[in-house]
PLY file of the C-alpha trace (Angstrom):
ply
format ascii 1.0
element vertex 413
property float x
property float y
property float z
element edge 412
property int vertex1
property int vertex2
end_header
0.00 0.00 0.00
1.30 3.46 -0.93
2.29 5.82 1.85
-0.36 8.47 1.09
-3.09 5.85 1.05
-1.81 4.42 4.32
-1.71 7.90 5.89
-5.34 8.54 4.98
-6.47 5.13 6.21
-4.52 5.52 9.44
-6.00 8.95 10.19
-9.55 7.83 9.31
-9.15 4.71 11.41
-7.74 6.74 14.28
-10.58 9.25 14.09
-13.17 6.48 14.07
-11.51 4.89 17.14
-11.55 8.27 18.88
-15.29 8.68 18.20
-16.02 5.16 19.42
-13.91 5.68 22.54
-15.79 8.91 23.34
-19.18 7.23 22.96
-18.29 4.17 25.02
-16.64 6.24 27.76
-19.83 8.32 28.10
-21.90 5.13 28.27
-19.66 3.67 30.98
-19.68 6.94 32.92
-23.49 7.09 32.78
-23.77 3.51 34.06
-21.50 4.26 37.03
-23.45 7.50 37.75
-26.83 5.72 37.73
-25.55 3.04 40.08
-25.65 0.24 37.49
-22.36 -1.17 38.72
-22.61 -4.58 37.08
-23.44 -3.06 33.71
-20.62 -0.51 34.06
-18.11 -3.24 34.94
-19.20 -5.35 31.96
-18.94 -2.37 29.60
-15.50 -1.55 30.96
-14.34 -5.15 30.43
-15.65 -5.19 26.87
-13.94 -1.83 26.23
-10.53 -3.06 27.39
-10.75 -6.31 25.40
-11.77 -4.50 22.21
-9.16 -1.79 22.26
-6.28 -3.96 23.38
-6.64 -5.69 19.99
-7.04 -2.42 18.13
-3.85 -1.15 19.73
-1.88 -3.95 18.06
-3.37 -3.20 14.68
-2.54 0.51 14.99
1.01 -0.38 16.00
1.43 -2.57 12.88
0.15 0.21 10.64
2.45 2.71 12.31
5.50 0.47 11.79
4.77 0.41 8.06
4.40 4.20 8.02
7.64 4.56 10.01
9.49 2.42 7.48
8.21 4.57 4.67
9.12 7.70 6.64
12.66 6.35 6.92
12.79 5.87 3.15
11.68 9.48 2.67
14.30 10.75 5.12
16.92 8.82 3.14
15.91 10.69 -0.04
13.81 8.01 -1.73
10.71 10.26 -2.10
11.51 13.86 -1.02
8.18 15.33 -2.20
6.06 13.12 0.03
4.84 14.57 3.33
6.14 12.79 6.45
3.22 11.80 8.63
3.15 12.21 12.39
4.45 9.44 14.57
2.16 6.87 16.09
2.50 8.39 19.56
1.50 11.82 18.19
-1.59 10.42 16.45
-2.65 8.58 19.59
-2.18 11.70 21.68
-4.35 13.71 19.24
-7.11 11.16 18.64
-7.25 9.14 21.84
-5.62 11.14 24.69
-6.61 14.72 23.98
-8.14 16.94 26.68
-11.74 16.19 25.71
-11.24 12.52 26.70
-9.42 13.07 29.99
-12.70 13.35 31.89
-13.40 9.71 30.96
-10.07 8.38 32.23
-11.67 7.70 35.62
-15.21 6.65 36.29
-16.96 7.23 39.56
-16.36 3.66 40.63
-13.20 1.74 39.66
-10.63 2.82 37.13
-9.89 1.78 33.58
-6.96 2.76 31.42
-6.54 2.06 27.72
-3.89 -0.75 27.37
-3.41 -0.66 31.16
-0.04 -1.95 32.64
-0.11 -3.32 36.18
3.46 -2.34 37.20
6.90 -1.55 35.85
8.80 -4.62 34.70
12.27 -5.20 36.14
14.69 -8.12 35.87
14.29 -8.85 39.56
10.46 -8.85 39.52
9.51 -10.28 36.14
12.34 -12.65 35.18
12.90 -16.05 36.74
15.51 -18.51 35.61
18.41 -17.66 33.32
16.97 -15.07 30.88
18.67 -14.09 28.69
20.80 -17.22 28.34
24.44 -16.46 29.07
27.15 -16.90 26.47
29.09 -20.00 27.53
32.71 -20.67 26.71
33.19 -24.13 25.19
34.71 -26.99 27.14
35.77 -27.03 30.79
37.65 -23.87 31.75
38.38 -24.22 35.44
40.49 -27.17 36.55
42.76 -27.51 39.54
46.12 -28.15 37.86
47.98 -31.43 38.29
51.74 -31.75 38.47
53.75 -32.14 35.31
55.15 -35.60 34.61
58.91 -35.82 34.08
60.37 -39.33 34.27
59.91 -40.14 30.58
61.71 -36.88 29.77
64.73 -38.01 31.82
65.12 -41.76 31.43
65.48 -43.36 27.96
62.30 -45.05 26.67
62.10 -48.27 24.66
59.26 -50.49 23.45
58.56 -54.20 23.52
55.94 -56.44 21.98
56.46 -59.21 24.50
55.33 -60.13 28.00
58.81 -59.45 29.39
62.21 -58.13 28.45
65.58 -59.77 29.14
69.21 -58.64 29.35
72.60 -59.90 30.33
74.46 -58.66 33.41
78.15 -59.19 34.10
77.40 -60.32 37.58
80.93 -61.16 38.69
84.48 -60.59 37.57
87.78 -62.02 38.69
90.37 -59.61 37.32
93.86 -61.04 37.77
95.55 -59.19 34.96
99.17 -58.50 35.97
102.59 -57.72 34.59
104.80 -60.70 33.84
108.44 -61.56 33.27
109.59 -62.95 29.99
108.74 -66.60 29.85
106.51 -66.24 32.89
102.94 -67.62 33.12
99.92 -65.48 32.34
97.60 -64.61 35.22
94.11 -66.03 34.68
90.91 -63.90 34.89
87.28 -64.90 34.59
83.89 -63.25 34.19
80.39 -64.45 35.12
77.37 -63.46 33.04
73.77 -63.74 34.21
70.58 -63.41 32.17
67.90 -61.27 33.82
64.21 -60.84 32.94
61.61 -58.22 33.80
57.86 -58.71 33.39
55.63 -55.92 32.13
53.19 -54.57 34.74
49.70 -53.24 34.15
48.17 -49.90 35.16
44.45 -49.28 34.75
41.36 -47.31 35.75
37.78 -46.83 34.52
34.84 -44.41 34.58
31.16 -45.37 34.52
28.92 -42.74 32.89
25.17 -42.73 32.23
23.86 -42.67 28.65
22.01 -39.46 29.46
25.22 -37.65 30.43
26.99 -38.91 27.31
24.09 -37.80 25.08
23.37 -34.45 26.73
26.89 -33.09 27.28
28.68 -32.84 23.98
32.17 -32.45 25.42
31.91 -35.16 28.09
33.47 -38.03 26.14
36.57 -36.05 25.19
36.85 -34.64 28.73
36.75 -38.06 30.35
39.32 -39.30 27.87
41.59 -36.38 28.74
41.10 -36.87 32.49
41.69 -40.62 32.32
44.81 -40.36 30.18
46.25 -37.70 32.50
45.54 -39.87 35.53
47.33 -42.82 33.93
50.35 -40.70 32.95
50.77 -39.43 36.51
50.45 -42.94 37.94
53.14 -44.23 35.57
55.38 -41.26 36.41
55.01 -41.88 40.14
55.72 -45.60 39.79
58.89 -44.94 37.80
60.24 -42.88 40.70
58.83 -44.60 43.80
57.56 -48.05 42.69
58.78 -50.87 44.89
59.03 -53.46 42.09
57.23 -56.03 44.26
53.83 -57.49 43.46
52.08 -55.42 40.79
54.29 -52.37 41.32
56.75 -51.17 38.72
60.48 -50.96 39.36
61.17 -47.47 40.68
64.42 -45.60 41.06
64.22 -44.98 44.80
63.63 -48.62 45.73
66.79 -49.62 43.88
68.99 -46.64 44.76
72.01 -46.68 47.01
71.51 -44.79 50.26
73.70 -41.75 50.76
76.88 -42.52 52.66
79.05 -39.74 54.03
82.53 -39.60 52.52
85.36 -40.49 54.81
87.98 -38.01 55.95
87.79 -34.42 57.05
88.55 -32.84 53.68
84.86 -32.93 52.72
83.53 -31.27 55.85
81.90 -27.87 55.35
81.19 -24.89 57.59
77.42 -24.30 57.63
76.76 -26.94 54.97
73.86 -25.94 52.70
71.71 -27.58 50.01
74.26 -26.87 47.27
76.85 -28.79 49.29
74.42 -31.69 49.84
73.68 -31.99 46.11
77.38 -31.96 45.18
78.37 -34.57 47.75
75.52 -36.90 46.69
76.71 -36.55 43.09
80.24 -37.25 44.29
79.14 -40.60 45.70
77.88 -41.68 42.25
81.03 -40.31 40.61
83.34 -42.25 42.91
81.42 -45.39 41.90
82.51 -44.55 38.33
79.16 -43.29 37.09
78.44 -39.93 35.51
75.52 -38.39 37.43
73.42 -36.03 35.30
70.15 -35.48 37.20
68.95 -34.30 40.60
65.27 -34.54 41.59
63.94 -32.54 44.53
60.75 -30.87 45.70
60.09 -27.30 44.41
60.19 -25.94 47.97
63.63 -27.46 48.54
64.92 -25.98 45.29
63.58 -22.55 46.25
65.33 -22.83 49.61
68.49 -23.79 47.75
68.28 -20.74 45.48
67.57 -18.57 48.52
70.82 -19.57 50.27
72.54 -16.49 51.78
75.93 -15.87 53.30
76.61 -14.43 56.76
76.18 -10.90 55.38
72.67 -11.67 54.08
73.71 -11.71 50.42
72.51 -14.43 48.09
75.05 -17.16 47.36
75.60 -17.45 43.62
76.88 -21.01 43.51
79.61 -21.76 40.95
78.24 -23.92 38.16
74.61 -22.78 38.55
73.15 -22.04 35.10
69.57 -21.00 34.33
67.61 -20.59 31.13
64.20 -19.32 32.14
62.90 -21.86 34.67
65.33 -24.58 33.54
68.36 -25.01 35.81
71.54 -27.03 35.76
73.95 -27.19 38.65
77.46 -28.58 38.32
76.32 -30.42 35.18
73.24 -31.87 36.91
69.85 -31.26 35.33
67.61 -29.93 38.13
64.10 -31.38 38.21
61.91 -29.62 40.80
58.57 -31.42 40.98
55.91 -32.15 43.60
56.20 -35.83 42.66
59.25 -35.83 44.90
58.83 -35.95 48.68
59.84 -32.68 50.32
63.23 -33.01 51.98
64.31 -35.95 49.78
66.73 -35.81 46.84
67.71 -38.32 44.17
70.95 -37.82 42.24
71.72 -40.32 39.49
73.07 -41.27 36.08
69.89 -41.45 33.97
71.52 -43.62 31.30
71.62 -46.55 33.71
67.85 -47.07 33.63
65.45 -47.63 30.77
61.66 -47.47 30.57
59.98 -50.17 28.47
56.43 -49.71 27.15
54.51 -52.84 26.18
51.25 -51.01 25.54
50.64 -47.30 25.48
47.46 -46.04 27.15
44.48 -47.69 25.45
41.01 -46.20 25.88
37.93 -48.37 25.28
34.18 -47.77 25.55
32.05 -50.70 26.78
28.26 -51.06 26.83
27.93 -54.61 28.15
29.93 -54.41 31.39
28.00 -55.88 34.33
24.44 -54.46 34.08
25.30 -51.41 31.93
22.85 -52.37 29.19
19.75 -52.48 31.41
20.76 -49.51 33.58
21.84 -47.26 30.76
25.56 -46.86 31.49
28.74 -46.88 29.50
32.05 -48.01 30.99
35.22 -46.27 29.79
38.45 -48.14 30.55
42.08 -47.03 30.46
44.96 -49.50 30.53
48.72 -49.42 29.89
51.58 -51.88 30.35
55.25 -51.35 30.94
58.10 -51.39 33.44
61.51 -49.89 34.14
64.74 -51.83 33.85
67.41 -51.08 36.44
70.19 -53.61 36.60
71.36 -54.66 40.05
74.88 -53.98 38.79
73.98 -50.29 38.44
72.34 -49.58 41.79
75.39 -47.46 42.63
74.42 -45.02 39.85
71.41 -43.90 41.91
71.91 -42.03 45.19
68.98 -41.33 47.49
68.91 -39.41 50.76
67.43 -36.50 52.69
68.87 -33.02 52.58
68.88 -32.73 56.36
70.78 -36.02 56.87
73.30 -35.24 54.15
74.00 -31.74 55.51
74.38 -33.11 59.01
76.85 -35.72 57.79
79.09 -33.22 55.98
78.78 -30.27 58.35
82.01 -29.42 60.13
81.53 -29.78 63.85
0 1
1 2
2 3
3 4
4 5
5 6
6 7
7 8
8 9
9 10
10 11
11 12
12 13
13 14
14 15
15 16
16 17
17 18
18 19
19 20
20 21
21 22
22 23
23 24
24 25
25 26
26 27
27 28
28 29
29 30
30 31
31 32
32 33
33 34
34 35
35 36
36 37
37 38
38 39
39 40
40 41
41 42
42 43
43 44
44 45
45 46
46 47
47 48
48 49
49 50
50 51
51 52
52 53
53 54
54 55
55 56
56 57
57 58
58 59
59 60
60 61
61 62
62 63
63 64
64 65
65 66
66 67
67 68
68 69
69 70
70 71
71 72
72 73
73 74
74 75
75 76
76 77
77 78
78 79
79 80
80 81
81 82
82 83
83 84
84 85
85 86
86 87
87 88
88 89
89 90
90 91
91 92
92 93
93 94
94 95
95 96
96 97
97 98
98 99
99 100
100 101
101 102
102 103
103 104
104 105
105 106
106 107
107 108
108 109
109 110
110 111
111 112
112 113
113 114
114 115
115 116
116 117
117 118
118 119
119 120
120 121
121 122
122 123
123 124
124 125
125 126
126 127
127 128
128 129
129 130
130 131
131 132
132 133
133 134
134 135
135 136
136 137
137 138
138 139
139 140
140 141
141 142
142 143
143 144
144 145
145 146
146 147
147 148
148 149
149 150
150 151
151 152
152 153
153 154
154 155
155 156
156 157
157 158
158 159
159 160
160 161
161 162
162 163
163 164
164 165
165 166
166 167
167 168
168 169
169 170
170 171
171 172
172 173
173 174
174 175
175 176
176 177
177 178
178 179
179 180
180 181
181 182
182 183
183 184
184 185
185 186
186 187
187 188
188 189
189 190
190 191
191 192
192 193
193 194
194 195
195 196
196 197
197 198
198 199
199 200
200 201
201 202
202 203
203 204
204 205
205 206
206 207
207 208
208 209
209 210
210 211
211 212
212 213
213 214
214 215
215 216
216 217
217 218
218 219
219 220
220 221
221 222
222 223
223 224
224 225
225 226
226 227
227 228
228 229
229 230
230 231
231 232
232 233
233 234
234 235
235 236
236 237
237 238
238 239
239 240
240 241
241 242
242 243
243 244
244 245
245 246
246 247
247 248
248 249
249 250
250 251
251 252
252 253
253 254
254 255
255 256
256 257
257 258
258 259
259 260
260 261
261 262
262 263
263 264
264 265
265 266
266 267
267 268
268 269
269 270
270 271
271 272
272 273
273 274
274 275
275 276
276 277
277 278
278 279
279 280
280 281
281 282
282 283
283 284
284 285
285 286
286 287
287 288
288 289
289 290
290 291
291 292
292 293
293 294
294 295
295 296
296 297
297 298
298 299
299 300
300 301
301 302
302 303
303 304
304 305
305 306
306 307
307 308
308 309
309 310
310 311
311 312
312 313
313 314
314 315
315 316
316 317
317 318
318 319
319 320
320 321
321 322
322 323
323 324
324 325
325 326
326 327
327 328
328 329
329 330
330 331
331 332
332 333
333 334
334 335
335 336
336 337
337 338
338 339
339 340
340 341
341 342
342 343
343 344
344 345
345 346
346 347
347 348
348 349
349 350
350 351
351 352
352 353
353 354
354 355
355 356
356 357
357 358
358 359
359 360
360 361
361 362
362 363
363 364
364 365
365 366
366 367
367 368
368 369
369 370
370 371
371 372
372 373
373 374
374 375
375 376
376 377
377 378
378 379
379 380
380 381
381 382
382 383
383 384
384 385
385 386
386 387
387 388
388 389
389 390
390 391
391 392
392 393
393 394
394 395
395 396
396 397
397 398
398 399
399 400
400 401
401 402
402 403
403 404
404 405
405 406
406 407
407 408
408 409
409 410
410 411
411 412
């Protein structure tokens, strides 16, 4: 419909509504005045129902006029006359002074398109409206410690139940100088074949079908959580596993306990953590190994870095090198991790151990475990197999002790 035609129709329609409103308001007022309360109430109800619908129609017509007004303002038809806004027409035709006397009857009150109260978020909205924008995935997680053993010790793979190796378990070395024509001194060596079985690590989660169906990220989250849990278990076993039963062979269970060097030359005034680390490394060195790693708790490493002299100045230990948060000290790679017990240190030659993986972490989804099918569950399993080879002939490459005991042993009395 053209704008001019719509203008005319809108004004005629508005005028007709105004006339009808005037007549009905007078009728309602007369009914209240004459005491015909029931009739007045019924007329008032009919009035509100009728004009609440008309209000919507007028609003639709006005929106079309407003759109055409916008076109005119944008230069599409500059010769057309811009009509008054909807609010202006209503004020002229429905809310002018001559109708104000009908805004209140003698009994009760009626208002065209009446609103009970102002709407606020607190009073008129329950639940989450509007729906919040949600970041994908799981954002907040309490962090776990970083794993480190597979970054230190060499890793190999096997496709068998166990691995085997040969140790030189004994040696009789009688090599000696000899005179011309003299007999050779005899030596002998004993070799022993060793084996190591692969051990299993596992866990599982049981999740309802509804959770799996309704939460799109749940499957990947559980996979991530389960894999992380398995990696930390393996890491812990490689350091602290006893090797007995179902436990893996760990470094600490096969390490040589720290033993204080003999003599007074290695006694220190006010022995500190730097001294303790060096002397532990010395024990491995004197056993003809080349120590390259020290593992300690982050708090102990911080206390080591915070060592001060008698004047309160920080001790910059010779041989301490840093690159960001990566430290080496006297050629030892420093690993500060909460997987180590506070107060304990391990200093060792990492080449004298080897991690063997029979099966990397395998994730499977089961629907027939126990009564999963009839109860609507899925079982997610995680399993890995492996072990760590440490030859009994190389136990001297691994030194374990506590900082306090080592410092006490080397402190000059």
